[in-house]
C-alpha positions as CSV (number, residue, x, y, z in Angstrom):
1,X,0.0,0.0,0.0
2,X,1.3,3.4,-1.0
3,X,1.2,6.3,1.5
4,X,1.6,9.9,0.4
5,X,2.9,13.0,2.2
6,X,2.8,16.5,0.7
7,X,5.0,19.4,1.5
8,X,6.0,22.8,0.1
9,X,2.9,24.8,0.6
10,X,2.9,28.3,2.0
11,X,2.1,32.0,1.5
12,X,3.2,33.7,-1.7
13,X,2.4,36.9,-3.5
14,X,0.6,36.9,-6.8
15,X,3.0,36.3,-9.6
16,X,5.3,34.2,-7.4
17,X,6.2,30.5,-7.5
18,X,6.0,27.4,-5.3
19,X,7.0,23.8,-5.7
20,X,4.9,21.2,-4.0
21,X,6.3,17.8,-3.3
22,X,4.6,14.5,-2.6
23,X,6.8,11.8,-1.2
24,X,5.6,8.2,-1.4
25,X,6.3,5.1,0.5
26,X,6.3,1.8,-1.3
27,X,8.5,0.5,-4.0
28,X,5.7,0.2,-6.5
29,X,4.9,4.0,-6.6
30,X,6.6,4.3,-10.0
31,X,3.9,2.1,-11.5
32,X,1.0,4.3,-10.3
33,X,-0.8,7.1,-12.1
34,X,-0.4,10.3,-10.1
35,X,-2.4,13.5,-9.9
36,X,-2.8,16.8,-8.0
37,X,-6.2,18.1,-6.9
38,X,-7.1,21.2,-4.9
39,X,-10.0,22.4,-2.8
40,X,-10.7,26.0,-1.9
41,X,-13.0,26.9,1.0
42,X,-16.6,26.3,0.2
43,X,-15.8,24.6,-3.1
44,X,-15.6,21.1,-4.4
45,X,-12.3,19.4,-4.9
46,X,-11.1,20.0,-8.4
47,X,-8.6,18.5,-10.7
48,X,-5.3,20.3,-11.3
49,X,-2.8,18.0,-13.1
50,X,-2.2,14.3,-13.8
51,X,0.6,12.1,-15.0
52,X,0.4,8.5,-16.2
53,X,2.8,6.0,-14.7
54,X,5.0,6.1,-17.8
55,X,5.6,9.9,-17.3
56,X,5.0,10.2,-21.0
57,X,1.5,11.7,-20.7
58,X,0.5,14.6,-18.6
59,X,-2.8,16.6,-18.5
60,X,-3.7,19.9,-17.0
61,X,-6.8,21.8,-16.0
62,X,-7.4,24.8,-18.3
63,X,-7.0,27.1,-15.4
64,X,-3.4,26.1,-14.7
65,X,-2.2,25.1,-18.2
66,X,1.0,26.9,-19.1
67,X,1.7,27.8,-15.4
68,X,1.9,24.5,-13.6
69,X,4.0,21.5,-14.3
70,X,3.7,18.0,-12.9
71,X,6.8,15.8,-12.8
72,X,8.2,12.7,-11.1
73,X,11.5,11.7,-9.8
74,X,11.5,7.9,-9.5
75,X,14.8,7.8,-7.7
76,X,13.2,9.8,-4.9
77,X,9.8,8.3,-5.1
78,X,8.4,11.9,-5.3
79,X,6.0,13.7,-7.5
80,X,6.2,17.4,-7.8
81,X,3.9,20.3,-8.8
82,X,5.8,23.4,-10.0
83,X,3.5,26.4,-9.8
84,X,4.5,29.6,-11.5
85,X,2.7,32.9,-12.1
86,X,0.4,32.2,-9.1
87,X,-2.9,34.0,-8.8
88,X,-5.1,34.6,-5.8
89,X,-7.6,32.1,-7.2
90,X,-5.0,29.4,-6.9
91,X,-5.5,29.6,-3.1
92,X,-6.5,26.2,-1.9
93,X,-5.5,23.0,-0.1
94,X,-3.5,20.9,-2.6
95,X,-3.7,17.1,-2.5
96,X,-1.6,14.6,-4.3
97,X,-3.3,11.3,-5.3
98,X,-2.4,8.0,-6.8
99,X,-4.2,5.1,-8.4
100,X,-3.1,1.8,-10.0
101,X,-1.9,2.5,-13.5
102,X,-4.4,2.7,-16.4
103,X,-4.3,3.1,-20.1
104,X,-5.8,6.5,-20.1
105,X,-5.4,9.8,-18.1
106,X,-7.8,9.9,-15.2
107,X,-9.0,13.3,-13.8
108,X,-11.9,12.3,-11.6
109,X,-11.1,12.4,-7.9
110,X,-13.4,9.5,-7.1
111,X,-11.2,7.2,-9.3
112,X,-8.1,7.8,-7.0
113,X,-7.9,5.6,-4.0
114,X,-4.7,6.9,-2.3
115,X,-4.5,10.5,-1.0
116,X,-2.1,12.7,0.9
117,X,-3.1,14.9,3.8
118,X,-3.0,18.1,1.8
119,X,-0.8,21.2,2.0
120,X,-2.1,24.8,2.1
121,X,-1.2,27.2,-0.6
122,X,-2.2,30.9,-0.1
123,X,-1.6,33.5,-2.8
124,X,-2.0,37.1,-1.7
125,X,-2.9,39.9,-4.1
C-alpha cells in the first residue's frame, strides 16, 4: 500500500512560484498514475494535473495550463507540482493522489484511492 505525504505549501504573493512535493512510501509507486487536486474553502475538490505512470503523458486543467508542471523523480519516489505565475484564485489546499496504472489519463477524484493529507497554498494579491 502506498502512502503519500505532501509538503511545500505556504504563503506567496501573486506572480510568485511554489513547488509542491509528494513523497511516497512503497517500491511500486513508479507504476502508479499520479495527480494533483485542490480544494478551496466552500468549493468542491477540483482536478489540477495528472501524469500516467510512464511519465510520458500529462494533462492539466485549463485554469493552470502553461503555469503549472507535474513531474516525477523515480529515484526519490516523489511527484512534484511546480506552480508559477500564481494567482489569488489558486489559493486552496492541494492534495496529491495516486491510483493503479491505467491506459488513459484519469482526472476524476473518485477514481483515485490513495491520497495525501494536503498542503495549504495561499496566494495574496
